[in-house]
C-alpha positions in Angstrom: 2.4 -57.9 14.7 -1.2 -57.7 15.5 -2.7 -54.5 16.9 -5.4 -54.7 19.6 -7.9 -52.0 20.3 -8.2 -50.9 23.8 -11.8 -51.5 25.0 -13.8 -48.4 25.9 -14.3 -48.0 29.6 -16.4 -45.4 31.4 -14.9 -43.1 33.9 -16.7 -44.8 36.8 -15.6 -48.3 35.7 -12.1 -47.1 35.2 -12.1 -45.8 38.8 -13.5 -49.0 40.2 -10.8 -51.0 38.4 -8.0 -48.8 39.8 -9.4 -49.2 43.3 -9.6 -53.0 42.8 -6.1 -53.1 41.5 -4.9 -51.1 44.5 -6.5 -53.5 47.0 -5.2 -56.6 45.2 -1.7 -55.2 44.6 -0.9 -52.4 47.1 2.8 -52.4 46.3 2.2 -51.9 42.6 -0.3 -49.2 43.4 2.3 -47.4 45.5 4.9 -47.6 42.8 2.5 -46.2 40.2 1.6 -43.4 42.5 5.3 -42.6 43.1 6.0 -42.6 39.3 3.1 -40.2 38.7 4.3 -37.8 41.4 7.8 -37.9 40.0 6.5 -37.2 36.5 4.4 -34.3 37.8 7.3 -32.8 39.6 9.5 -33.0 36.5 6.8 -31.4 34.4 6.3 -28.6 37.0 10.0 -28.0 37.2 10.2 -27.8 33.4 7.2 -25.4 33.4 8.8 -23.2 36.0 12.0 -23.0 34.0 10.0 -22.0 30.9 8.2 -19.3 32.9 11.5 -17.8 34.2 12.9 -17.8 30.6 9.8 -16.0 29.3 9.8 -13.5 32.2 13.4 -12.6 31.4 12.7 -12.3 27.7 9.7 -10.0 28.3 11.7 -7.9 30.7 14.4 -7.3 28.1 12.1 -7.2 25.0 8.5 -6.3 26.0 7.4 -6.0 22.4 7.8 -9.7 21.7 4.3 -10.7 20.9 4.8 -14.4 20.8 6.5 -14.4 24.1 3.5 -12.7 25.7 1.2 -15.4 24.2 3.3 -18.3 25.4 3.7 -16.7 28.9 -0.1 -16.4 29.3 -0.6 -20.0 28.1 1.8 -21.3 30.7 0.3 -19.2 33.5 -3.2 -20.5 32.6 -1.9 -24.1 33.0 -0.3 -23.3 36.3 -3.4 -21.6 37.6 -1.5 -18.6 38.9 -4.4 -16.2 38.8 -2.8 -12.9 39.9 0.2 -13.4 37.6 -2.1 -14.4 34.8 -4.2 -11.3 35.2 -1.1 -9.0 35.3 0.4 -10.7 32.2 -2.8 -10.1 30.2 -2.9 -6.5 31.3 0.7 -6.0 30.3 0.2 -7.5 26.9 -2.9 -5.5 26.2 -1.1 -2.3 27.1 1.2 -2.9 24.1 -1.0 -5.0 21.8 -4.7 -5.7 21.0 -5.7 -9.2 22.0 -7.4 -11.6 19.7 -11.1 -12.4 20.2 -10.2 -15.9 21.4 -7.9 -14.4 24.1 -10.6 -12.1 25.3 -13.1 -15.0 25.6 -10.6 -17.0 27.6 -9.9 -14.1 29.9 -13.6 -13.3 30.5 -14.4 -17.0 31.1 -11.5 -17.3 33.6 -12.6 -14.3 35.5 -16.2 -15.3 35.4 -15.4 -18.8 36.9 -13.7 -17.1 39.8 -16.1 -14.2 40.4 -19.4 -14.0 42.1 -22.3 -11.9 41.1 -21.0 -8.9 43.0 -18.0 -8.9 40.7 -20.2 -9.0 37.6 -19.1 -5.6 36.4 -15.4 -6.4 36.1 -16.2 -9.3 33.7 -18.6 -7.1 31.8 -15.8 -4.6 31.3 -13.6 -7.3 29.9 -16.2 -8.1 27.3 -16.6 -4.4 26.4 -12.8 -4.1 25.9 -12.8 -7.2 23.7 -15.6 -6.2 21.4 -14.0 -2.8 20.9 -10.8 -4.2 19.3 -12.0 -6.6 16.6 -15.3 -7.7 15.1 -16.1 -11.2 16.4 -19.6 -12.7 16.3 -18.7 -15.5 18.8 -17.4 -12.9 21.3 -20.6 -10.9 20.9 -22.7 -14.0 21.5 -20.7 -14.9 24.6 -21.2 -11.4 25.9 -24.9 -11.5 25.3 -25.3 -14.9 27.0 -23.2 -13.8 30.0 -25.3 -10.7 30.6 -28.5 -12.8 30.4 -27.3 -15.4 32.8 -25.3 -13.4 35.3 -26.9 -9.9 35.5 -29.6 -10.3 38.2 -31.8 -7.6 36.7 -31.7 -9.1 33.2 -32.1 -12.6 34.4 -35.2 -11.7 36.5 -36.7 -9.7 33.6 -36.9 -6.5 35.6 -37.7 -3.3 33.7 -34.2 -2.0 34.0 -32.7 -5.3 33.1 -34.9 -5.7 30.0 -34.0 -2.2 28.8 -30.3 -2.9 29.4 -30.5 -6.2 27.4 -32.3 -4.6 24.5 -29.8 -1.8 24.3 -27.0 -4.4 24.2 -28.7 -6.4 21.5 -29.2 -3.2 19.4 -25.5 -2.4 19.8 -24.7 -6.0 18.6 -27.1 -5.6 15.6 -25.3 -2.3 14.6 -21.9 -3.8 15.0 -22.3 -7.2 13.6 -25.8 -8.1 12.2 -24.8 -7.1 8.6 -22.1 -9.9 8.7 -23.3 -12.0 5.7 -22.2 -15.4 6.9 -22.5 -15.1 10.7 -24.9 -12.1 11.3 -27.9 -14.4 11.7 -26.5 -15.6 15.1 -27.1 -12.1 16.5 -30.6 -11.9 15.1 -31.5 -15.3 16.3 -30.3 -14.6 19.9 -32.2 -11.3 19.8 -35.5 -13.0 18.8 -35.0 -15.8 21.3 -34.6 -13.2 24.1 -37.7 -11.3 23.1 -39.7 -14.5 22.8 -38.6 -15.4 26.4 -39.9 -12.0 27.5 -43.2 -12.8 25.9 -43.5 -16.0 27.9 -43.2 -14.0 31.2 -46.1 -11.7 30.4 -49.3 -12.6 32.1 -52.0 -14.1 29.8 -54.6 -11.7 31.1 -52.5 -8.7 30.0 -53.6 -8.7 26.4 -52.2 -5.3 25.6 -48.7 -6.1 26.9 -48.7 -9.4 25.0 -49.8 -7.7 21.8 -47.1 -5.1 22.2 -44.4 -7.8 22.7 -45.7 -9.8 19.7 -45.5 -6.7 17.6 -41.9 -6.1 18.8 -40.9 -9.6 17.8 -42.6 -9.2 14.4 -40.7 -6.0 13.8 -37.4 -7.7 14.6 -38.3 -10.5 12.1 -39.1 -7.9 9.4 -35.7 -6.2 9.9 -34.0 -9.6 9.9 -35.7 -10.6 6.6 -34.6 -7.4 4.9 -30.9 -8.0 5.3 -28.9 -10.2 2.8 -27.7 -13.0 5.0 -26.8 -16.6 4.3 -29.7 -17.9 6.4 -32.5 -15.9 4.6 -34.6 -18.9 3.5 -34.5 -20.6 6.9 -35.3 -17.3 8.6 -38.4 -16.9 6.3 -39.6 -20.4 7.4 -39.0 -19.6 11.0 -41.0 -16.4 10.7 -43.9 -18.0 9.0 -44.0 -20.7 11.6 -44.0 -18.1 14.3 -46.9 -16.2 12.7 -48.9 -19.5 12.6 -48.2 -19.9 16.3 -49.7 -16.4 16.8 -52.9 -17.6 15.1 -52.2 -16.0 11.7 -53.0 -18.4 8.8 -50.7 -18.0 5.8 -52.1 -19.4 2.6 -48.8 -20.1 0.9 -46.1 -22.7 0.6 -43.5 -22.7 3.4 -40.7 -21.2 1.2 -43.0 -18.7 -0.7 -43.3 -15.0 0.2 -47.0 -15.1 -0.5 -49.2 -14.6 2.5 -46.9 -12.1 4.2 -47.3 -8.3 4.0 -46.2 -6.8 0.7 -43.5 -4.5 2.2 -41.9 -7.5 4.0 -42.0 -9.6 0.8 -40.4 -6.8 -1.1 -37.7 -6.4 1.4 -37.0 -10.1 1.5 -36.8 -10.4 -2.3 -34.4 -7.4 -2.5 -32.3 -9.0 0.3 -32.2 -12.3 -1.6 -31.0 -10.6 -4.8 -28.3 -8.8 -2.8 -27.2 -12.0 -1.2 -27.0 -13.8 -4.5 -24.8 -11.0 -5.9 -22.5 -11.4 -2.9 -22.5 -15.2 -2.6 -19.5 -15.7 -4.9 -17.4 -13.1 -2.9 -18.4 -14.8 0.3 -17.4 -18.1 -1.0 -14.0 -16.8 -2.0 -13.0 -15.2 1.3 -14.1 -18.2 3.3 -12.3 -20.8 1.2 -9.8 -23.0 3.1 -7.7 -24.1 0.2 -6.2 -20.7 -0.8 -3.2 -18.8 0.5 -3.5 -15.8 2.8 -2.3 -13.4 0.0 -5.1 -14.8 -2.3 -7.7 -14.3 0.5 -6.5 -10.8 1.0 -7.0 -10.0 -2.8 -10.5 -11.5 -2.6 -11.3 -9.2 0.3 -10.1 -6.2 -1.7 -12.2 -7.2 -4.7 -15.2 -7.7 -2.4 -14.6 -4.2 -0.9 -14.5 -2.6 -4.4 -17.8 -4.4 -5.1 -19.4 -3.1 -2.0 -18.1 0.5 -2.5 -19.8 0.5 -5.9 -23.2 0.4 -4.2 -22.4 3.3 -1.9 -23.6 1.8 1.4 -21.1 2.9 4.1 -22.5 0.5 6.7 -21.9 -2.5 4.5 -18.5 -1.3 3.4 -17.5 -0.7 7.0 -18.5 -4.1 8.3 -16.6 -5.8 5.5 -13.5 -3.8 6.4 -14.0 -5.0 10.0 -14.2 -8.6 8.8 -11.0 -8.1 6.8 -9.2 -6.5 9.7 -10.1 -9.4 12.0 -8.4 -11.8 9.5 -5.5 -9.4 8.7 -4.9 -7.3 11.8 -1.4 -6.2 11.0 -1.9 -5.3 7.3 -0.9 -1.6 7.1 -2.3 -1.3 3.6 -5.7 -2.5 4.8 -5.7 0.0 7.7 -4.6 2.8 5.4 -7.4 2.0 2.9 -10.0 1.7 5.7 -9.1 5.0 7.4 -8.9 6.8 4.1 -12.4 5.5 3.3 -13.8 6.7 6.6 -12.1 10.1 6.2 -13.8 10.5 2.9 -17.2 9.3 3.9 -17.7 10.0 7.6 -14.9 12.6 8.1 -15.6 13.2 11.8 -17.0 11.3 14.7 -16.1 8.8 17.3 -16.3 6.0 14.8 -13.4 7.4 12.8 -11.4 8.2 15.9 -11.9 4.7 17.3 -10.7 3.1 14.0 -7.5 5.3 14.0 -6.8 4.4 17.6 -7.1 0.7 16.7 -5.0 1.2 13.5 -2.1 2.7 15.4 -2.2 -0.1 18.0 -2.1 -2.8 15.3 0.4 -1.1 13.0 2.4 1.3 15.3 5.3 1.3 12.8 3.3 3.2 10.1 4.0 6.9 10.4 1.2 7.9 8.0 -1.4 6.3 10.3 -0.2 8.5 13.2 -0.2 11.6 11.1 -3.7 11.0 10.0 -4.7 10.1 13.5 -3.6 13.5 14.7 -5.5 15.2 11.9 -8.6 13.2 12.8 -8.4 14.3 16.4 -8.0 17.9 15.3 -11.0 17.7 13.0 -13.0 16.2 15.9 -12.1 19.1 18.1 -10.4 16.9 20.6 -8.8 18.4 23.7 -5.1 19.2 23.7 -4.5 16.5 26.4 -5.8 13.8 24.0 -3.9 15.1 21.0 -0.7 15.4 23.0 -1.0 11.9 24.4 -1.4 10.5 20.9 1.6 12.4 19.7 3.8 11.2 22.6 2.8 7.6 21.9 3.8 8.0 18.3 7.3 9.1 19.2 7.8 5.9 21.0 7.3 3.9 17.8 9.9 2.9 15.4 9.4 4.1 11.8 11.2 2.9 8.7 12.3 6.4 7.5 13.4 9.7 9.0 10.9 11.4 6.7 8.1 9.8 8.6 9.3 11.3 11.9 9.7 14.7 10.1 6.1 14.5 8.8 4.9 13.7 12.3 6.6 16.6 13.9 5.4 19.0 11.2 1.8 17.7 11.6 2.0 18.4 15.3 3.2 21.9 14.7 0.6 22.5 12.0 -2.2 21.6 14.4 -0.8 23.8 17.2 -0.4 26.7 14.7 -4.0 26.4 13.4 -5.6 26.2 16.8 -3.5 29.1 18.2 -4.2 31.3 15.2 -8.0 30.6 15.3 -8.2 30.8 19.1 -10.0 27.4 19.0 -7.8 25.8 21.7 -9.1 24.8 25.1 -7.3 27.5 27.0 -4.0 25.8 27.4 -2.3 26.6 24.1 0.5 29.1 23.7 3.4 29.6 21.3 5.9 28.0 23.7 4.4 24.6 22.8 5.2 25.2 19.1 8.8 26.2 20.0 9.2 23.1 22.2 7.9 20.9 19.3 10.4 22.4 16.9 13.2 22.1 19.3 12.3 18.4 19.9 12.3 17.8 16.2 15.6 19.6 15.6 17.3 17.7 18.4 16.1 14.4 17.1 16.5 14.9 13.3 19.6 17.1 13.0 22.2 14.4 13.6 20.5 12.2 11.0 19.4 14.6 8.3 22.3 16.9 7.8 22.3 18.9 4.5 18.8 17.7 3.5 15.9 19.6 2.2 13.7 18.2 4.9 15.8 19.7 7.7 16.0 23.0 5.8 12.2 23.1 5.5 11.8 22.4 9.2 14.1 25.3 10.2 12.6 27.7 7.6 9.1 27.0 9.0 10.4 27.4 12.5 12.0 30.8 11.8 8.9 32.0 10.1 6.6 31.2 13.0 9.1 32.8 15.4 8.5 36.0 13.5 4.8 35.7 12.8 3.5 34.1 16.0 6.3 34.5 18.4 7.2 38.1 17.3 10.8 37.3 18.2 13.4 38.3 15.6 16.3 37.2 17.7 14.8 33.8 18.1 14.3 33.6 14.3 17.9 34.4 13.7 18.9 31.9 16.3 17.0 29.2 14.4 19.0 29.9 11.2 22.3 30.1 13.2 21.6 26.7 14.8 21.0 25.2 11.3 24.2 26.7 9.9 26.2 25.0 12.7 25.2 21.6 11.3 24.6 22.5 7.6 27.1 25.2 6.9 28.0 23.7 3.6 24.4 23.9 2.4 24.0 26.8 0.0 20.2 26.9 0.3 20.4 27.4 4.1 22.5 30.6 3.6 20.2 31.9 0.8 17.1 31.3 2.9 18.7 33.1 5.9 19.6 36.0 3.6 16.1 36.0 2.0 14.5 36.4 5.5 16.7 39.5 6.3 15.9 41.0 2.9 12.2 40.4 3.3 12.4 42.3 6.7 14.4 45.1 4.9 17.4 44.4 7.0 20.0 45.2 4.3 23.1 45.5 6.5 22.3 42.2 8.2 21.9 40.5 4.8 25.2 42.0 3.6 26.9 40.7 6.7 25.7 37.1 5.9 27.0 37.4 2.3 30.4 38.4 3.7 30.4 35.3 5.9 29.6 32.8 3.2 30.9 34.1 -0.2 34.3 32.4 0.5 32.9 29.1 1.6 33.1 26.0 -0.5 29.7 24.7 -1.8 28.9 21.7 -4.0 28.6 22.0 -7.7 28.6 25.6 -8.9 27.3 26.8 -5.5 30.5 28.8 -4.8 30.1 30.8 -8.0 26.4 31.2 -7.4 26.7 32.8 -4.0 29.3 35.3 -5.4 27.1 36.3 -8.3 24.2 36.5 -5.9 26.1 39.0 -3.7 26.8 41.2 -6.7 23.1 41.2 -7.7 22.2 42.0 -4.2 24.5 45.1 -4.1 23.2 46.2 -7.5 19.6 46.1 -6.3 20.0 47.3 -2.6 23.5 48.7 -2.1 25.3 52.0 -3.0 28.0 52.2 -5.6 30.6 52.0 -2.9 28.9 48.8 -1.6 29.0 47.4 -5.2 32.7 48.2 -5.7 33.5 46.6 -2.4 31.7 43.4 -3.3 33.4 43.3 -6.7 36.8 43.6 -5.0 35.9 40.8 -2.7 34.3 38.5 -5.2 36.6 38.9 -8.2 39.7 37.1 -6.7 37.4 34.4 -5.4 35.9 33.8 -8.9 39.3 33.7 -10.4 40.4 31.1 -7.9 37.4 29.1 -8.6 37.9 29.3 -12.4 41.5 28.1 -12.0 40.4 25.3 -9.9 37.8 24.2 -12.5 40.4 24.4 -15.2 42.7 22.2 -13.2 40.0 19.6 -12.8 39.0 19.7 -16.5 42.6 19.4 -17.5 43.1 16.3 -15.4 39.9 14.7 -16.7 40.8 15.6 -20.3 44.4 14.3 -20.0 43.1 11.1 -18.5 40.7 10.6 -21.4 43.4 11.2 -24.0 45.9 8.8 -22.2 43.2 6.2 -22.1 42.5 6.6 -25.8 46.1 6.5 -26.7 46.6 3.4 -24.6 43.7 1.7 -26.3 45.2 2.5 -29.8 48.6 1.2 -28.7 47.0 -2.1 -27.5 45.1 -2.4 -30.7 48.2 -1.8 -32.8 50.2 -4.3 -30.7 47.6 -7.0 -31.2 47.7 -6.5 -34.9 51.5 -6.9 -35.0 51.6 -10.2 -33.1 52.9 -13.1 -35.2 50.3 -15.5 -36.3 47.5 -13.0 -35.8 44.1 -14.5 -36.5 43.4 -11.6 -38.8 46.0 -13.0 -41.2 46.0 -16.7 -40.4 42.3 -17.1 -41.1 42.6 -15.6 -44.6 41.8 -18.1 -47.5 44.6 -18.9 -50.0 43.4 -16.4 -52.7 43.2 -13.5 -50.3 46.5 -14.5 -48.7 48.3 -14.0 -52.0 46.7 -10.6 -52.5 47.6 -9.6 -48.9 51.2 -10.8 -49.3 51.5 -8.7 -52.5 50.1 -5.6 -50.9 52.3 -6.1 -47.9 55.5 -6.3 -50.0 54.6 -3.0 -51.7 53.9 -1.4 -48.3 57.3 -2.5 -47.0 59.0 -1.1 -50.0 57.3 2.2 -49.6 58.2 2.4 -45.9 61.9 1.6 -46.7 62.0 4.4 -49.3 60.5 6.8 -46.8 62.9 5.7 -44.1 65.9 6.3 -46.4 64.7 9.8 -47.3 64.2 10.6 -43.6 67.7 9.4 -42.8 69.2 11.6 -45.6 67.2 14.5 -44.3 68.4 13.9 -40.7 72.0 13.7 -41.9 71.6 17.1 -43.6 70.6 18.8 -40.4 73.3 21.2 -39.3 71.9 22.5 -36.0 70.0 20.9 -33.2 67.5 23.9 -33.1 66.1 22.9 -36.5 65.2 19.5 -35.1 63.5 21.0 -32.1 61.5 23.4 -34.2 60.1 20.5 -36.3 59.2 18.6 -33.1 57.4 21.6 -31.7 55.6 22.1 -35.0 54.5 18.5 -35.0 53.2 18.8 -31.3 51.2 21.9 -32.2 49.8 20.1 -35.2 48.8 17.1 -33.1 47.2 19.4 -30.5 45.3 21.2 -33.2 44.1 17.9 -34.7 43.0 16.6 -31.3 41.1 19.8 -30.6 39.4 19.6 -34.0 38.4 16.0 -33.4 37.0 16.8 -30.0 34.8 19.5 -31.4 33.7 17.3 -34.2 32.8 14.5 -31.8 30.9 17.0 -29.6 28.6 18.1 -32.3 28.0 21.5 -30.9 25.8 24.3 -32.1 26.6 28.0 -31.4 23.4 30.0 -30.7 23.4 33.9 -30.7 20.9 36.7 -30.5 19.4 34.9 -27.6 16.8 36.7 -25.4 18.6 37.4 -22.1 15.7 36.1 -20.1 16.0 32.6 -21.7 17.0 29.7 -19.5 18.3 26.2 -20.2 14.8 24.8 -20.1 13.6 27.3 -22.7 16.4 26.3 -25.1 15.7 22.6 -24.4 12.0 23.1 -25.3 13.0 25.0 -28.5 15.1 22.1 -29.7 12.7 19.4 -28.4 11.4 18.7 -31.9 15.0 18.1 -33.1 15.9 15.9 -30.1 19.4 14.6 -29.2 20.3 17.5 -26.8 23.0 16.4 -24.3 24.0 19.7 -22.8 23.2 23.5 -22.8 25.6 26.2 -21.7 24.3 29.8 -21.7 27.2 32.4 -21.3 26.9 34.9 -18.5 28.7 38.0 -17.6 31.2 37.1 -14.9 30.5 40.3 -12.9 26.8 41.0 -13.3 25.8 37.4 -13.8 23.4 38.3 -16.6 23.1 36.4 -19.8 25.3 37.6 -22.7 22.7 36.3 -25.3 25.0 33.5 -26.4 24.9 29.8 -25.8 26.4 26.4 -26.8 24.1 23.4 -27.3 25.7 19.9 -27.6 24.0 17.2 -29.6 24.6 13.5 -29.4 25.4 13.1 -33.2 25.8 15.1 -36.4 22.3 14.2 -37.6 20.6 16.0 -34.7 23.1 18.9 -35.1 22.2 19.4 -38.7 18.5 19.4 -37.9 19.2 22.0 -35.2 21.1 24.2 -37.6 18.1 24.1 -39.9 16.1 26.1 -37.3 18.3 29.1 -37.9 16.5 32.5 -38.1 13.4 31.1 -36.3 11.7 33.3 -33.7 12.4 32.5 -30.1 11.1 34.5 -27.1 10.5 37.5 -29.4 13.9 37.4 -31.1 15.2 35.9 -34.4 17.6 33.2 -33.3 20.9 32.5 -35.0 22.0 28.8 -35.0 25.2 27.7 -36.6 27.8 24.9 -36.2 30.4 25.7 -33.6 33.8 26.3 -35.2 36.8 26.5 -32.7 39.1 28.0 -35.3 37.0 31.2 -35.4 36.6 31.4 -31.5 37.5 34.7 -29.9 39.5 35.1 -26.8 36.4 36.0 -24.8 34.9 32.5 -25.6 37.8 30.8 -23.8 35.4 29.2 -21.4 33.9 27.1 -24.3 37.0 25.9 -26.1 38.3 22.3 -25.8 38.8 21.5 -22.2 42.4 20.1 -22.6 43.6 23.2 -24.6 41.9 25.6 -22.2 43.3 23.9 -19.1 46.8 23.7 -20.6 46.9 27.4 -21.5 45.6 28.4 -18.1 48.2 26.3 -16.3 51.0 27.7 -18.5 49.8 31.2 -17.7 49.6 30.5 -14.0 53.1 29.1 -14.0 54.4 32.2 -15.9 52.8 34.5 -13.3 54.1 32.3 -10.5 50.6 32.0 -9.0 50.0 29.7 -6.1 46.6 28.0 -6.7 44.2 27.7 -3.8 43.7 24.4 -2.0 40.2 22.9 -2.1 
């Protein structure tokens, strides 16, 4: 089927043809008009339906960025100015707008406004350039001011001063942009050249001053490494010729211009050549976004190596414009500014933008608060930033905790140094702590973070608030939610001891010594109480503590023995079951272990098997004769008991043999597990260390057991016998359970120890505690 190209018709010809068709065929024209109106009404209805859907979505989920963008696009199409303006304001309250969206907004408002409303459009441009670096947006702003500001347009003194200030701001913000910065410089020079044309020819002094101003801008322009350096040099030399200065040099040569300008140009050219490769990489269109990001990071490292903060900052701004929601990029950028600039509105502005682009990053909010404090911001501004941060959603609870602690830190520092603005008092710290506790306590029970928060709070109640009752109230509130946390009780006790409130500390010990704590915490708190009474109490107090603690320690010991017995019995049962299964597999008829034997080996195996059966038959006959000779049932029971004791003894011996344990004596009582581990570090293979302590005083007995993973490491450890350790000659020997004394019961085989303890408890008819 042939395709025919529609002939090109101008708009006027097309209109004439439509009018002619309408005159010649009025019915067809009416039908076409009707179809067009019908299509428009359907499109309008569909558009209204989409607007209603987007309005509902934004009312229920205002943080939906894409919904905001689509809603604004539809409103622009429908030309609903008031709704469009409101939609843009609502979006900008939550998100920064892209440079393209700012340009659209400014153009829309400019098309509707007269000159009296010039300031409102100007403010829109100011808001836009403050969010991202955009050369096109800057150029649009400069052009708008030159065209619509009456004073600038008429070249009045105030207008010229305003325009120059705006151009200098643009130069500072964007003129170092390697690939696009020339647009700002060119616009600046064109404006100044236009001013030159307005000066009267007879005012030679004013003209010379303006020429010198333009020349100075050219010189600055030529000293910056930009992509348009060569064309700028040509333009400059041509301009100088226009001013009547003859340059005896080729158009692209630096000869003929002043030496300092030539030097600056050559240096700028070298700098550009060094950066050309990086510029090419970050502007490539055939790479992925992740690759572009990596090229930016490499480029930044390159710029940082030269130590020019202005160049590094503008490159960060370029990267931010391309990757506005990269939290890693914002973190790197703000960290660089903290290190180089430290304080100032520039750093504060960047942090404000960072938290708007990545509000979910708690670290950015924390550093923003610190930046405001370093900049001596008023409490109102700091408080507003903190309240904004609490409305954000972070990925971890630790981020919220860090934010609360940072807020308290700042208040504490400013109150302590009296550097506040007259509105600070301790009640603000208390409110911040209470807010943190209310929010975090349900989610961070029994965590070190929550303990740290309350310990900090209690300390400040004492130091700044001078309120002991409030400090105790802080600990009591923590214990309501974290009563099973040993460190919470110990910290509470430590505070009372530090204040020399001995009776109060003792009262807390009495409340918690019988509580159940994880691991060995229950034993630890009992021993801690005894140490406390030895150091701070009377003999009567010590005796009372011993009476309270001793039964509790015995209960705990019995419970531990029960648990060890269960685990040991389970391990033995599992081992016996494994042996039974292995034996059963070997006895199966047609076992592969026999079937797969070659003929020669099969004959040998058969011969050995016959001898084995003969020996077993003989032993069976002897055993039958012995059983027939038994006269009393008691004799049989005695042999069975002897066999059971022998099996238990063998099991215990095997267990100790497998454990490969060394017995260490003459140990310095100050030694800890870490010290012993360090002593045997050259040997290696240490799997466990158990230092024996007195059950009443809690002090080391100078004895320890050290487990090694195999006999080779154990032998090497025993070779360290008689070596000096912490000022004492250490004794290291293999652990022998046969020579164990009764007092070393806590270090015998778990199964034997557990069994004997259970038998003893049954004989005494003790009822074990329930845990």
